[in-house]
C-alpha positions as CSV (number, residue, x, y, z in Angstrom):
1,M,-13.8,45.3,157.7
2,R,-13.4,42.3,160.0
3,I,-12.9,44.6,163.0
4,L,-16.1,46.5,162.2
5,L,-18.1,43.3,161.8
6,L,-16.7,41.9,165.1
7,A,-17.6,45.2,166.8
8,L,-21.2,45.0,165.5
9,I,-21.5,41.4,166.6
10,L,-20.3,42.3,170.1
11,L,-22.4,45.5,170.5
12,L,-25.7,44.5,169.0
13,P,-26.9,42.3,171.9
14,S,-26.2,45.1,174.4
15,L,-27.9,47.7,172.2
16,A,-30.9,45.4,171.9
17,L,-31.1,45.0,175.6
18,A,-30.7,48.7,176.2
19,G,-33.6,49.3,173.8
20,E,-35.9,47.1,175.9
21,R,-35.6,49.4,178.9
22,L,-38.4,51.9,179.6
23,H,-36.2,54.2,181.6
24,L,-32.5,54.5,182.4
25,E,-31.2,53.2,185.7
26,K,-30.1,56.7,186.7
27,E,-33.6,58.0,186.1
28,Y,-35.0,55.5,188.6
29,Q,-32.1,56.5,191.0
30,A,-32.9,60.2,190.8
31,A,-36.6,59.5,191.4
32,W,-36.0,57.3,194.4
33,C,-32.8,58.7,196.0
34,T,-34.3,62.0,197.2
35,E,-32.9,61.7,200.8
36,G,-29.5,60.4,200.1
37,T,-26.3,61.0,198.0
38,M,-26.4,59.7,194.5
39,E,-23.2,58.2,193.0
40,F,-21.2,58.4,196.2
41,V,-17.6,57.7,195.3
42,L,-15.7,55.2,197.5
43,D,-11.9,55.4,198.0
44,D,-11.4,52.7,195.3
45,K,-13.5,54.8,192.9
46,A,-16.5,52.4,193.0
47,R,-19.8,54.3,193.1
48,V,-22.7,53.7,195.5
49,D,-25.9,54.4,193.6
50,C,-27.6,55.9,196.7
51,L,-26.0,56.4,200.1
52,T,-28.4,57.3,202.9
53,D,-27.7,57.7,206.7
54,E,-28.6,54.0,207.1
55,Y,-28.1,52.2,203.8
56,A,-25.7,51.8,200.9
57,V,-28.1,51.1,198.1
58,E,-27.4,49.5,194.7
59,F,-29.9,49.9,191.9
60,D,-30.3,47.3,189.1
61,F,-32.7,45.9,186.6
62,A,-34.4,42.7,187.7
63,N,-32.3,40.4,185.5
64,K,-29.2,41.6,187.1
65,W,-30.3,40.8,190.7
66,A,-27.3,38.6,191.5
67,E,-24.8,41.2,190.5
68,A,-26.7,43.7,192.7
69,V,-26.3,41.4,195.7
70,G,-22.5,41.5,195.5
71,Q,-22.3,45.2,194.9
72,A,-24.7,46.0,197.8
73,L,-22.8,43.8,200.2
74,Y,-19.5,45.4,199.2
75,Y,-20.8,49.0,199.4
76,G,-22.3,48.2,202.9
77,I,-18.9,47.0,204.1
78,K,-17.0,50.0,202.6
79,T,-19.4,52.6,204.0
80,E,-20.2,50.8,207.3
81,R,-23.9,51.1,206.3
82,K,-26.6,48.4,205.9
83,P,-26.6,47.0,202.3
84,G,-29.7,47.6,200.3
85,I,-31.0,46.9,196.8
86,V,-33.6,48.7,194.7
87,L,-34.7,46.2,192.1
88,I,-36.2,47.8,188.9
89,L,-39.2,45.8,187.8
90,E,-40.4,46.9,184.3
91,K,-42.1,43.7,183.1
92,D,-44.5,41.2,184.8
93,T,-41.8,38.5,184.2
94,D,-39.4,40.4,186.4
95,K,-41.2,39.1,189.5
96,G,-39.4,35.8,189.3
97,Y,-36.1,37.7,189.7
98,L,-37.5,39.5,192.8
99,E,-38.4,36.1,194.3
100,R,-34.8,34.9,193.8
101,L,-33.4,38.1,195.3
102,Q,-35.7,37.9,198.3
103,T,-34.5,34.4,199.1
104,V,-30.9,35.6,199.2
105,A,-31.8,38.8,201.0
106,E,-33.3,36.9,203.9
107,K,-30.2,34.9,204.3
108,F,-27.7,37.8,204.1
109,N,-29.8,40.5,205.8
110,L,-30.2,42.7,202.7
111,K,-33.0,45.4,202.5
112,V,-34.9,45.2,199.3
113,W,-37.1,47.8,197.7
114,T,-38.6,47.8,194.2
115,V,-39.4,50.5,191.7
116,T,-41.5,50.3,188.6
117,P,-42.2,52.7,185.7
118,E,-45.2,53.9,187.7
119,L,-42.7,55.8,189.9
120,M,-41.5,57.6,186.9
121,R,-45.0,58.5,185.8
122,S,-45.9,59.8,189.2
123,C,-42.7,61.9,189.4
124,Q,-43.4,63.4,186.0
125,Q,-47.0,64.2,187.0
126,N,-45.8,65.9,190.2
127,R,-43.4,68.1,188.2
128,M,-46.2,69.2,185.9
129,Q,-48.4,70.3,188.8
């Protein structure tokens, strides 16, 4: 019983956070990464979210911007491509995270793009036509 209670205590915060998302990260990836390779596997089994001819791109939700920086830099080194980040902005309050990321991106020559739920709506509309 104690183990079950401990498991619930540890899992509930992550379940609550996942419930706040409008779309999965991989759905944004699929909509954006149309001219690259999704989930490109490196020799150490790490996965680049989207590998293009020019960029190794990491996708992440806005509140995970700092984690995305490290991953993008690493993927760029491993693939000999420029590092890039697609920051997923689902709420108005996410813009503060974008500002932080842009400050770091300027210093370390990271390319930054953003995606919003609007991208998903437009992709769904295009599929219906």
